[in-house]
N, C-alpha and C positions, 0 to 999 in steps of 0.2 A: 380581611374578613369584614371590616366595618363597611367597606364599599358594597359588599354583597348584601348586607342588611339594608343599606340605602336603596340599592336597586330593587330588592325584594319589596320594600315599602312602596317604591314608585310603581312597581308592577301591580301591587294590590290596588293602588289608586288608579292605575291605568285600566284595570279590569272592573272595578266596582264603584269607587267614589265619584267618578265622573257622571254617573247615571243621573244624579239630581240636576246637573247643569246641562245635560245633553239635549239636543233638539229631539222632538218626538220622532222625526224621520229617522235619525240615526239609531235611537232606541228601538224603534220598530224593526229596522233592518237587523240589528244585533240580536234581538229577541227571535225574530222569524227564522234566522239562519243559525241559531245556537252558536254564535260567533265566539262566545267566551269559553267554550268547552273544547275547541278544536286544536289547541296547541298546548304542549306541555310547558310548565313554568320555565325550565332552562331556555327553551326556544323563545318564549315571550321576552325573557330578559335580554337575549341577544338581539332580537328584533327591535326592542325598545331602545337599547343602547345604540344600535346602528342608526336609528331615526332621530332620537331625541338627544343623543350625546355623540361621542365619537367612538366608533367601534366597528367591528366586522361581524358578519353573520356566517356561520358554518354551512356547509352543504346540507347537513342533516336538518338544521333549523330552516334553511331555505325551502327544503321539501315540505316541512310543516307549514311554513308561511304560505307557500303556493297552495297547499291543501286547504288552508283556511279560506282561500279565495279572495279575489280582488275586492269584491263588494264588502266583505267583512273587514278586510284589511283597511280599506278607506274609511269605513264607518267608525272603526275603533280609533284610528288616528284622529279623525275629526272630533270624536267625543272627548278624547284626551285633551285636545287643544282647547276645548270649551271649559275644562277644569280650571278654576282660578289659580291653582298652583303653577300652571304653565302660561299664565297671562303675559309674562315678559318675553316669551318666545315669539319669533316671527312666524306666523302661520304659513306664509309663502315659502319660507326656507324649510320648514318642517314638511310641508306637502311635497316640495321638490326632493327632499331626502327620502321621503316615503316612496315616491315614484322611482327614485334611483335604486333604493334597496330592492324594491319589487323587480325592476328590470335586471339588476345584478343577479338576483336569485333565478330569474328565468334563464339568463345566459349560463349560469353555473349548472343548473339542472339539465339544460339542453346540451351541455358540452359533450361532444363525442368521446372525450377521454374518460368521462365518468361511466358511460354506457358500454364501453369496450371491454 
């Protein structure tokens, strides 16, 4: 249960606290596309864990992530990386995991076994 609280705190930071440090471009993208309102908290947690930690993302959350859109997804990841709490992370590694998560979700959602 303590880890859920840690993840919840990270998600709150992921969605809000990075705004002060974000570039104007990412802030504008996030604002213009209402990016912070398009995913439910459980799916945000799964996506965050998949990208910034070690975890998997369910097909339900993949659907929400893809619904968020690639532009929002990229802007939110970049904004999170700008937050001083994540300064020790490798941006190249996180961007790669972000792309991998996106591509995995595309493959999962496009899988014929799910639509049959």
